Structures are given as C-alpha cells and as structure tokens.
MIVEX-33259 format. One record per atom (N, C-alpha, C, O): residue in three letters; x, y, z. Coordinates in steps of 0.02 Angstrom, whole numbers, padded with zeros to 5 digits, always signed. Atoms other than C-alpha are relative to their C-alpha. Example, Ala and Ser with C-alpha at 12.3 -4.5 7.8 and 13.67 -1.06 7.14 Angstrom:
BEGIN
ala+00045-00059+00000;ala+00615-00225+00390;ala+00045+00060+00000;ala+00097+00059+00033;ser-00042-00059-00003;ser+00684-00053+00357;ser-00039+00055+00037;ser-00014+00110+00045;
//
This chain:
BEGIN
met-00015-00017+00069;met+04147+06679+06405;met+00002-00057-00054;met+00045-00101-00048;ser-00001+00049+00042;ser+04110+06571+06264;ser+00067-00002-00051;ser+00110+00042-00051;gln-00068+00025+00038;gln+04247+06490+06135;gln+00000+00054-00053;gln+00052+00085-00065;glu+00007-00025+00053;glu+04176+06584+05990;glu+00027+00074+00021;glu+00059+00111-00017;ser-00025-00078-00015;ser+04208+06750+06092;ser+00058+00009+00001;ser+00079+00066-00006;leu-00067+00005-00005;leu+04387+06690+06106;leu+00033+00011-00060;leu+00095+00011-00054;gln-00021+00008+00054;gln+04413+06703+05924;gln+00048+00060-00024;gln+00019+00114-00018;pro-00035-00057+00013;pro+04554+06825+05865;pro-00037+00051-00044;pro-00018+00109-00040;asp+00049-00061+00043;asp+04431+06927+05749;asp-00051+00035+00035;asp-00085+00080+00011;asn+00047-00032-00034;asn+04330+06969+05887;asn+00033+00070+00021;asn+00092+00072+00038;pro-00025-00069-00011;pro+04350+07160+05917;pro+00036+00004+00071;pro+00091+00028+00081;lys-00025+00002-00064;lys+04370+07135+06098;lys+00067-00035+00021;lys+00101-00019+00069;ile-00059+00034-00002;ile+04509+07015+06076;ile+00062+00009-00053;ile+00120-00011-00046;ala-00061-00008+00042;ala+04605+07068+05925;ala+00048+00044+00023;ala+00104+00023+00006;lys-00048-00044-00018;lys+04705+07199+05990;lys+00039-00032+00055;lys+00098-00038+00041;pro-00034+00027-00032;pro+04760+07116+06143;pro+00042-00053-00015;pro+00100-00060+00005;phe-00039+00056+00021;phe+04794+06955+06057;phe+00060+00015-00048;phe+00114-00015-00053;glu-00076-00012+00053;glu+04910+07029+05928;glu+00056+00036+00046;glu+00117+00033+00035;ala-00064-00048-00036;ala+05002+07145+06057;ala+00019-00052+00050;ala+00066-00036+00086;thr-00028+00040-00049;thr+05025+06997+06167;thr+00043-00049-00052;thr+00094-00076-00032;arg-00028+00053+00050;arg+05078+06888+06017;arg+00075+00038-00023;arg+00131+00015-00020;lys-00065-00054+00029;lys+05200+07038+05943;lys+00046-00005+00073;lys+00100-00034+00077;ser-00060+00001-00076;ser+05284+07053+06129;ser+00030-00060+00007;ser+00090-00070+00011;leu-00041+00066-00015;leu+05302+06879+06151;leu+00066-00022-00060;leu+00124-00036-00044;ile-00042+00009+00047;ile+05385+06850+05976;ile+00062+00039+00004;ile+00116+00018-00016;ala-00070-00063+00007;ala+05508+07012+05998;ala+00034-00032+00068;ala+00096-00027+00067;arg-00037+00015-00058;arg+05559+06939+06171;arg+00046-00072-00027;arg+00100-00085+00000;leu-00017+00059+00027;leu+05599+06775+06072;leu+00061+00016-00069;leu+00083-00028-00105;asp-00025-00013+00055;asp+05701+06877+05945;asp+00066-00023-00032;asp+00077-00018-00092;asn-00059+00032+00020;asn+05865+06797+05935;asn+00004-00070-00009;asn+00057-00101-00015;trp-00012+00061-00007;trp+05805+06632+05930;trp-00027-00024-00078;trp-00061+00013-00114;glu-00002+00014+00067;glu+05802+06527+05767;glu-00062-00035-00011;glu-00076-00059-00066;asp+00072+00040+00016;asp+05619+06445+05808;asp-00055+00043+00006;asp-00106+00017+00027;gln+00038-00047-00010;gln+05524+06600+05808;gln-00075-00023-00023;gln-00129-00015+00005;arg+00070+00022+00042;arg+05395+06521+05678;arg-00035-00053+00046;arg-00097-00052+00049;thr+00021+00065-00034;thr+05375+06359+05791;thr-00038+00035+00057;thr-00096+00018+00067;trp+00025-00040-00072;trp+05336+06472+05952;trp-00062+00032-00014;trp-00114+00023+00019;asp+00066-00034+00030;asp+05215+06586+05848;asp-00059-00056-00012;asp-00118-00046+00003;glu+00047+00062+00012;glu+05134+06411+05796;glu-00033-00031+00064;glu-00090-00053+00062;phe+00022+00017-00059;phe+05121+06363+05979;phe-00042+00040+00030;phe-00094+00020+00056;tyr+00043-00060-00023;tyr+05055+06524+06031;tyr-00066+00000-00033;tyr-00116+00005+00002;gln+00069+00022+00047;gln+04915+06497+05886;gln-00042-00046+00043;gln-00097-00027+00065;thr+00017+00058-00016;thr+04883+06331+05959;thr-00043+00004+00073;thr-00099-00018+00086;tyr+00010+00017-00079;tyr+04876+06350+06149;tyr-00024+00072+00039;tyr-00040+00070+00098;trp+00024-00063-00034;trp+04829+06546+06186;trp-00067-00005+00027;trp-00082+00023+00080;lys+00070+00005-00018;lys+04654+06504+06202;lys-00010-00035+00067;lys-00041-00015+00116;leu+00002+00041-00081;leu+04676+06368+06342;leu+00019+00034+00042;leu-00015+00046+00092;ile-00044-00034-00062;ile+04790+06457+06438;ile-00035+00057+00031;ile-00035+00070+00091;tyr+00039-00072-00015;tyr+04678+06629+06425;tyr-00068-00029+00022;tyr-00092-00006+00074;ser+00078+00007-00037;ser+04503+06549+06453;ser+00019-00030+00081;ser-00017-00017+00129;val-00020+00035-00069;val+04594+06448+06609;val+00001+00056+00044;val-00038+00056+00092;ala-00024-00040-00035;ala+04662+06597+06676;ala-00066+00053+00011;ala-00078+00081+00065;leu+00064-00047-00014;leu+04507+06703+06661;leu-00052-00028+00052;leu-00076+00001+00101;lys+00054+00051-00048;lys+04388+06556+06737;lys+00041+00004+00076;lys+00005+00003+00126;ser-00016+00008-00056;ser+04511+06556+06878;ser+00005+00073+00047;ser+00037+00079+00099;gly+00020-00063-00044;gly+04463+06739+06940;gly+00049+00052-00041;gly+00048+00103-00006;leu-00042-00051+00023;leu+04590+06853+06826;leu-00040+00047-00036;leu-00095+00028-00056;arg+00006-00052+00048;arg+04560+07007+06730;arg+00010-00023-00073;arg+00043-00074-00082;ser-00030+00013+00065;ser+04575+07004+06539;ser+00070+00007-00011;ser+00108-00036-00035;glu-00074-00020+00017;glu+04735+07103+06536;glu+00044-00051+00057;glu+00105-00057+00051;glu-00043+00043-00055;glu+04797+06988+06682;glu+00006-00067-00027;glu+00056-00100-00016;ala-00006+00065+00039;ala+04754+06830+06575;ala+00041+00003-00056;ala+00082-00041-00068;phe-00059+00002+00059;phe+04845+06879+06426;phe+00069+00017+00028;phe+00113+00001-00013;asp-00054+00004-00036;asp+04990+06917+06541;asp+00032-00075+00020;asp+00090-00093+00015;val-00011+00073-00013;val+04976+06734+06596;val+00018-00049-00077;val+00052-00100-00080;val-00001+00032+00071;val+04971+06678+06410;val+00078+00016-00012;val+00119-00029-00026;gln-00063-00006+00034;gln+05129+06768+06371;gln+00063-00019+00043;gln+00119-00031+00019;glu-00059+00019-00040;glu+05232+06729+06533;glu-00003-00072-00012;glu+00051-00100-00021;thr-00001+00088+00012;thr+05173+06532+06508;thr+00036-00012-00047;thr+00084-00049-00037;ile-00031+00022+00065;ile+05232+06523+06337;ile+00071+00018+00004;ile+00115-00021-00015;leu-00074-00021+00000;leu+05388+06622+06366;leu+00040-00052+00050;leu+00095-00073+00031;ser-00036+00038-00023;ser+05437+06510+06503;ser+00013-00069-00009;ser+00059-00101+00014;ile-00005+00061+00046;ile+05400+06358+06404;ile+00044+00000-00047;ile+00070-00053-00065;ala-00054-00002+00055;ala+05513+06414+06277;ala+00075+00003+00019;ala+00124-00019-00011;lys-00068+00003-00045;lys+05648+06449+06403;lys+00029-00073+00027;lys+00088-00091+00032;gln-00003+00060-00030;gln+05624+06283+06476;gln+00018-00040-00051;gln+00066-00077-00040;ser-00004+00055+00066;ser+05622+06187+06307;ser+00071+00024-00026;ser+00101-00020-00057;lys-00070-00025+00026;lys+05789+06283+06258;lys+00047-00034+00039;lys+00101-00050+00013;lys-00045+00031-00047;lys+05865+06204+06412;lys-00020-00069+00007;lys+00008-00101+00051;asn+00021+00062-00013;asn+05774+06040+06391;asn-00019-00023+00055;asn-00002-00078+00076;leu+00007+00024-00077;leu+05704+06042+06559;leu-00072-00039-00006;leu-00097-00069+00042;tyr+00059+00046-00005;tyr+05544+05962+06499;tyr+00015-00079-00009;tyr+00048-00094-00059;asp-00004+00073+00007;asp+05547+05769+06519;asp-00064-00039-00007;asp-00109-00042+00035;pro+00063+00042+00011;pro+05420+05660+06446;pro-00008-00059+00040;pro-00064-00080+00054;asp+00003+00058-00045;asp+05459+05516+06549;asp-00017+00023+00072;asp-00011-00025+00111;gln+00013-00036-00061;gln+05411+05629+06712;gln-00077+00009-00015;gln-00108+00021+00038;gly+00054-00022+00026;gly+05248+05659+06627;gly-00036+00022-00054;gly+00001+00048-00096;ser+00022-00028+00067;ser+05128+05710+06489;ser+00009+00077-00006;ser+00013+00114+00043;phe-00006-00057+00015;phe+05147+05865+06402;phe-00059+00050+00028;phe-00047+00108+00047;lys+00064-00024-00017;lys+04963+05911+06448;lys+00004+00023+00071;lys-00024+00077+00083;ser-00011-00005-00065;ser+05008+05908+06634;ser+00046+00041+00014;ser+00037+00077+00063;trp-00055-00051-00007;trp+05169+06006+06615;trp-00031+00068-00016;trp-00033+00112+00027;leu+00030-00058+00008;leu+05079+06141+06523;leu-00047+00028+00058;leu-00048+00086+00078;leu+00042-00029-00057;leu+04948+06141+06663;leu+00045+00033+00065;leu+00031+00087+00091;asn-00033-00017-00057;asn+05077+06152+06801;asn+00047+00088-00020;asn+00063+00130+00021;met-00030-00063+00022;met+05163+06305+06694;met-00040+00052+00011;met-00025+00100+00046;thr+00064-00043-00014;thr+04993+06391+06683;thr-00009+00014+00065;thr-00010+00073+00081;arg+00013-00007-00050;arg+04961+06361+06851;arg+00033+00052+00046;arg+00002+00092+00080;trp-00052-00050-00028;trp+05121+06458+06922;trp-00009+00071-00008;trp-00007+00116+00034;arg+00004-00065+00014;arg+05096+06593+06809;arg-00077+00048+00018;arg-00084+00108+00025;ile+00070-00025-00042;ile+04903+06616+06873;ile+00018+00021+00060;ile-00002+00077+00076;asn-00008-00019-00070;asn+04962+06625+07042;asn+00051+00050-00006;asn+00043+00088+00042;asp-00048-00059+00003;asp+05108+06752+06998;asp-00034+00060-00021;asp-00002+00113-00016;gln+00045-00053+00026;gln+04963+06865+06926;gln-00031+00015+00082;gln-00031+00071+00108;phe+00043-00023-00063;phe+04865+06848+07098;phe+00043+00031+00045;phe+00024+00081+00074;arg-00052-00038-00035;arg+05026+06889+07190;arg+00003+00063-00016;arg-00009+00103+00030;lys-00006-00068+00018;lys+05051+07046+07086;lys-00056+00035+00014;lys-00051+00093+00033;arg+00074-00043-00010;arg+04864+07096+07102;arg+00010+00019+00083;arg+00005+00077+00104;lys-00004-00020-00068;lys+04892+07077+07296;lys+00052+00053+00021;lys+00049+00085+00073;lys-00047-00041-00011;lys+05030+07174+07291;lys-00012+00078-00013;lys+00005+00128+00020;asp+00028-00078+00028;asp+04956+07322+07192;asp-00049+00033+00027;asp-00060+00093+00017;thr+00067-00021-00020;thr+04805+07335+07279;thr-00008+00006+00077;thr+00020-00031+00117;ala+00009-00021-00081;ala+04749+07408+07452;ala-00077-00035+00025;ala-00100-00029+00081;met+00065+00012-00016;met+04579+07328+07443;met+00005-00053+00045;met+00054-00089+00046;ser-00012+00046-00065;ser+04541+07221+07597;ser-00072-00009+00016;ser-00116+00026-00010;tyr+00073+00018-00030;tyr+04386+07154+07679;tyr+00016-00026+00071;tyr+00071-00049+00089;ser+00008+00023-00077;ser+04337+07113+07866;ser-00039-00054-00002;ser-00096-00055-00028;asp+00053+00058+00005;asp+04278+06945+07889;asp-00030+00007+00077;asp-00018+00052+00117;glu+00040-00003-00053;glu+04167+06898+08026;glu+00037-00001+00073;glu-00001+00002+00121;glu-00034-00015-00054;glu+04295+06909+08164;glu+00044+00068-00001;glu+00084+00083+00044;gly-00028-00056+00006;gly+04353+07072+08102;gly+00079+00022-00018;gly+00113+00071-00006;arg-00079+00006+00014;arg+04521+07026+08037;arg+00005+00029-00075;arg-00038+00011-00115;ala-00011-00044+00067;ala+04577+07135+07879;ala+00046-00063-00040;ala+00094-00091-00015;thr-00026+00051+00037;thr+04620+07007+07733;thr-00010+00026-00070;thr-00066+00043-00091;ala-00011-00017+00079;ala+04668+07053+07553;ala-00064-00038-00038;ala-00070-00096-00020;val+00055+00029+00035;val+04514+07003+07443;val+00032-00058-00046;val+00002-00109-00063;ile-00027+00047+00051;ile+04640+06913+07329;ile+00025-00064+00036;ile+00046-00113+00006;asp-00030+00070-00036;asp+04690+06786+07473;asp-00042-00049+00001;asp-00020-00104+00017;arg+00046+00037+00011;arg+04533+06707+07448;arg+00001-00039-00060;arg-00028-00093-00065;gln-00009+00018+00080;gln+04576+06678+07261;gln+00067-00027-00011;gln+00074-00075-00050;ala-00061+00002+00036;ala+04754+06673+07242;ala+00021-00082-00013;ala+00057-00097-00060;asp-00017+00075+00024;asp+04772+06480+07239;asp-00048-00040-00020;asp-00061-00085+00020;pro+00056+00049+00026;pro+04634+06392+07139;pro+00011-00068+00033;pro+00067-00094+00035;gln-00018+00069-00021;gln+04604+06226+07220;gln+00016-00043-00060;gln-00009-00042-00116;ala-00032+00044+00062;ala+04701+06100+07125;ala-00053-00042-00038;ala-00052-00043-00100;glu+00044+00042+00033;glu+04557+05983+07089;glu-00055+00046-00041;glu-00081+00024-00093;val+00051-00040+00043;val+04438+06125+07028;val+00045+00013-00077;val+00030-00005-00134;leu-00046-00020+00065;leu+04584+06192+06908;leu+00010-00065-00040;leu+00002-00059-00101;asp-00009+00048+00033;asp+04620+06016+06860;asp-00051-00025-00056;asp-00038-00038-00115;arg+00059+00004+00042;arg+04443+05985+06799;arg-00006+00049-00047;arg-00016+00031-00105;met+00014-00044+00045;met+04429+06150+06721;met+00057-00010-00069;met+00045+00005-00128;trp-00071+00011+00040;trp+04601+06109+06631;trp-00023-00059-00046;trp-00014-00054-00107;glu+00018+00054+00049;glu+04535+05949+06559;glu-00059+00013-00053;glu-00058-00008-00111;val+00047-00021+00039;val+04373+06023+06498;val+00035+00048-00060;val+00025+00035-00119;glu-00019-00056+00048;glu+04463+06177+06408;glu+00060-00039-00044;glu+00082-00013-00096;trp-00058+00023+00045;trp+04607+06052+06346;trp-00038-00039-00056;trp-00014-00044-00112;lys+00036+00032+00054;lys+04471+05952+06252;lys-00011+00041-00060;lys+00005+00030-00118;lys+00020-00040+00050;lys+04399+06097+06178;lys+00047+00038-00044;lys+00031+00056-00100;asn-00053-00042+00028;asn+04559+06189+06132;asn+00018-00056-00049;asn+00014-00041-00109;leu-00016+00064+00045;leu+04612+06011+06052;leu-00040+00001-00065;leu-00014-00001-00120;ala+00053+00007+00054;ala+04460+06008+05944;ala+00008+00071-00045;ala+00006+00062-00106;asp+00000-00054+00017;asp+04476+06194+05902;asp+00068-00005-00051;asp+00060+00003-00112;ala-00067+00003+00038;ala+04663+06175+05836;ala+00006-00051-00046;ala+00039-00045-00097;ala+00015+00056+00065;ala+04621+06014+05741;ala-00050+00046-00067;ala-00037+00052-00127;leu+00055-00035+00054;leu+04474+06115+05649;leu+00036+00065-00030;leu+00014+00086-00084;ser-00042-00053+00039;ser+04598+06261+05607;ser+00053-00043-00043;ser+00068-00026-00101;arg-00049+00034+00052;arg+04723+06137+05539;arg-00051-00024-00063;arg-00034-00011-00121;val+00047+00037+00054;val+04569+06046+05433;val-00012+00058-00035;val-00008+00047-00095;lys+00026-00055+00048;lys+04519+06216+05362;lys+00056+00008-00055;lys+00039+00029-00111;thr-00050-00020+00055;thr+04691+06229+05264;thr+00013-00062-00044;thr+00055-00065-00089;lys-00003+00059+00044;lys+04666+06058+05194;lys-00046-00031-00038;lys-00034-00079-00075;val+00044+00019+00044;val+04507+06044+05124;val-00022+00062-00025;val-00001+00116-00003;ser+00027-00070+00023;ser+04400+06168+05015;ser-00044+00040+00034;ser-00087+00016+00071;pro+00048-00054-00049;pro+04315+06325+05089;pro-00068-00038-00002;pro-00094-00047+00053;lys+00060+00012+00003;lys+04149+06248+05024;lys-00018-00069+00025;lys-00077-00085+00024;gln+00017+00063-00017;gln+04161+06072+05088;gln+00018+00014+00077;gln-00012-00026+00114;tyr+00006-00011-00064;tyr+04215+06144+05264;tyr-00054+00042+00021;tyr-00070+00037+00081;gln+00065-00024-00011;gln+04056+06258+05252;gln-00048-00050+00014;gln-00085-00045+00063;ile+00058+00029-00005;ile+03946+06118+05223;ile+00011-00047+00071;ile-00032-00064+00110;phe-00017+00030-00070;phe+04040+06026+05366;phe-00018+00023+00067;phe-00041-00008+00116;asp+00015-00039-00068;asp+04026+06158+05490;asp-00073-00001+00002;asp-00100-00013+00056;ser+00072-00011-00010;ser+03840+06180+05443;ser-00038-00071+00035;ser-00072-00078+00086;tyr+00049+00063-00022;tyr+03774+06008+05457;tyr+00030-00036+00065;tyr-00011-00059+00106;val-00017+00040-00041;val+03898+05924+05577;val+00017+00049+00067;val-00004+00029+00121;leu-00004-00037-00052;leu+03954+06068+05692;leu-00064+00053+00035;leu-00075+00074+00092;lys+00069-00048-00015;lys+03793+06177+05685;lys-00055-00039+00008;lys-00104-00015+00037;glu+00041+00041-00011;glu+03694+06030+05679;glu-00071+00018-00048;glu-00129+00006-00030;trp+00055-00012+00046;trp+03583+06084+05537;trp-00032-00060-00030;trp+00004-00111-00029;asp+00019+00059+00014;asp+03465+05958+05464;asp+00026+00005-00084;asp+00046+00059-00106;val-00029+00003+00068;val+03516+05910+05277;val-00044+00040-00035;val-00010+00072-00076;lys+00053-00037+00034;lys+03360+06002+05202;lys+00032+00077-00001;lys+00039+00107-00054;lys-00021-00063-00012;lys+03432+06171+05282;lys+00042+00018-00031;lys+00045+00072-00061;val-00070-00020+00027;val+03605+06146+05226;val-00009+00001-00076;val+00032+00036-00108;gln+00016+00002+00072;gln+03531+06111+05043;gln-00012+00070-00014;gln+00024+00102-00052;asp+00028-00065+00015;asp+03435+06273+05047;asp+00048+00058-00002;asp+00060+00096-00050;gln-00043-00066-00032;gln+03554+06397+05141;gln+00064-00012-00057;gln+00083+00036-00090;leu-00069+00001+00041;leu+03714+06327+05036;leu-00014-00014-00083;leu+00025-00003-00129;gly-00001+00011+00069;gly+03642+06279+04881;gly+00034-00066-00034;gly+00052-00070-00093;val-00033+00054+00020;val+03712+06110+04876;val-00048-00074+00009;val-00095-00072+00048;ser+00031+00061-00004;ser+03648+05917+04855;ser+00008-00043+00055;ser+00057-00039+00092;val-00022+00032-00047;val+03627+05796+04966;val+00063-00044+00004;val+00098-00059+00053;ala-00066+00034+00002;ala+03762+05701+04900;ala+00062+00030+00026;ala+00103-00003+00057;gln-00043-00039-00015;gln+03872+05834+04927;gln+00017+00015+00079;gln+00068+00023+00111;val-00004-00013-00092;val+03823+05860+05110;val+00025-00068+00029;val+00067-00063+00074;tyr-00036+00053-00028;tyr+03866+05683+05149;tyr+00082-00020-00018;tyr+00121-00048+00020;leu-00071+00011+00017;leu+04032+05675+05045;leu+00028+00054+00046;leu+00067+00027+00086;ala-00030-00063-00056;ala+04086+05845+05155;ala+00003-00034+00059;ala+00056-00034+00089;lys-00014+00028-00073;lys+04055+05753+05308;lys+00042-00052+00006;lys+00079-00057+00055;his-00047+00064+00009;his+04144+05588+05254;his+00073+00042+00008;his+00109+00044+00058;arg-00068-00021+00011;arg+04294+05684+05187;arg+00036+00046+00054;arg+00092+00039+00080;val-00036-00043-00069;val+04318+05823+05320;val-00002-00034+00059;val+00040-00022+00102;gly+00002+00049-00061;gly+04271+05698+05450;gly+00055-00034+00010;gly+00073-00043+00069;ser-00049+00048+00002;ser+04409+05593+05408;ser+00069+00043+00005;ser+00118+00020+00035;val-00059-00039-00005;val+04536+05732+05388;val+00005+00029+00089;val+00058+00033+00121;leu-00007-00014-00067;leu+04476+05794+05573;leu+00026-00055+00040;leu+00068-00046+00083;lys-00031+00056-00046;lys+04507+05621+05645;lys+00072+00007-00001;lys+00100+00018+00052;lys-00080-00002+00010;lys+04693+05626+05579;lys+00015+00054+00042;lys+00052+00046+00090;glu-00040-00056-00035;glu+04719+05796+05640;glu-00002-00007+00083;glu+00042+00011+00122;leu+00016+00015-00083;leu+04650+05749+05817;leu+00050-00048+00020;leu+00077-00046+00075;ala-00045+00054-00027;ala+04757+05604+05818;ala+00078+00020-00003;ala+00125+00000+00030;ser-00074-00017+00011;ser+04906+05679+05761;ser+00015+00062+00065;ser+00070+00063+00093;leu-00021-00029-00058;leu+04890+05819+05903;leu+00001-00031+00053;leu+00036-00006+00097;glu-00005+00032-00054;glu+04865+05699+06022;glu+00073-00048+00020;glu+00104-00063+00071;ala-00086+00036-00012;ala+05027+05604+05982;ala+00052+00048+00003;ala+00100+00035+00040;asp-00043-00046-00012;asp+05120+05764+05958;asp+00010+00014+00067;asp+00066+00024+00090;phe-00002-00047-00085;phe+05087+05826+06140;phe-00012-00041+00050;phe-00021-00021+00108;asp-00007+00048-00055;asp+05081+05663+06224;asp-00054+00000+00052;asp-00043-00002+00113;glu+00049-00016-00054;glu+04916+05683+06301;glu-00013-00054+00049;glu-00052-00045+00095;
//
C-alpha cells in the first residue's frame, strides 16, 4: 500500500481513520490534553498503521494497533514511564507498536480455528508462523517508515505556514519532479516564482524536519 493511499481523504481509509480517532479521543475523555493526543494521532497513525499492515495484519487489525498503541503511550506518559535517558522516543514507539502488533496476532490465533499441517503432519495455527515478526526485519521496516512519516508530518506542518500557491509550486517542482517548463505551463507561473517557492518552502521544510527530530529525540 502506497503512502498516498494512506491519506485520510482516501475513501477506503477515511471511515476507519475517523472511527479510530474518535474512539481514541473518547477514551481520553477526562484528560486535559485531548488536543495534544489528537495531534499525536494525526502525526503517527500512518507510521503505526503501515508497519502493522506490513507485519501481516488486516486493515481493521492494524487500526486496532493504532488505537491501542497510542492509548498505551498516553497512559504511560501520564505516569511518566517514558525515560529519555533509557533510549530514543523512536525506539520506545517501536517497542510499544511491536507489543500491540503481537497482541493482535495472539487475538487472531484465539479467534480462528484455521490450521495447516506441516510436512511431519503436525497441526499448527497459521498465525504461529507470523505472530512475532523477526526483530531485525521489523526494525528495518520501522526505520524506513519512520523516515517517510517524519517527512510527511513535516510537509503537513509546512502547508500551514506557506501560501497554497507556493506549496503547489514546490510540490510540482520538487516532490513530483516536474521540469520548470511544465510547472510554468501547468500552473501559470514564472521561472522566478518556481525558484522562489523552492527556496522558501524548502527552508521551512528543513526547519520543520529539524523541529520534529529534536522534539522526539530521534
């Protein structure tokens, strides 16, 4: 599944995205920092969801992982259980996600009677072969998805800090890699506007990336 297909405006994602988000916020009903956790959800749901999918879970299971991971983090944070001196936020979030993924595999194993017979004729639940993704594989997957998510989160912030036109130019020229002539023709802008948007939006993007990396102690 591409990163583009994980956008909340995708019809296949929109309903479960909002249902998971609303359910999560409802479960934080008595907390004073609902807005903070809503922002946290908006920033990290795609990372958790994508890794859960690639670990072998179904879409609805992956959304359960998103909700339970963020809820667990919120509860632990309230008790100050995260200690930056013990490791980075990225590693902590990975471990929290890994545990919730394994929870879903255990739940699926409990709920299903599917089995297969191996070459020696022993019946083994299908999920037993998937229940605990190899640590190194999941670590590599997490690293790739973390970087993608960080860039996506930074771009979302950038959109709120530059004009829609400048972002459109930047998106076309830098992200979509159109040549200057095509940007001019399609968007009706000058060469100077293209390079100005590249410089201005690019500068804001660098600052947002640095801010996210500092905030979450990559």
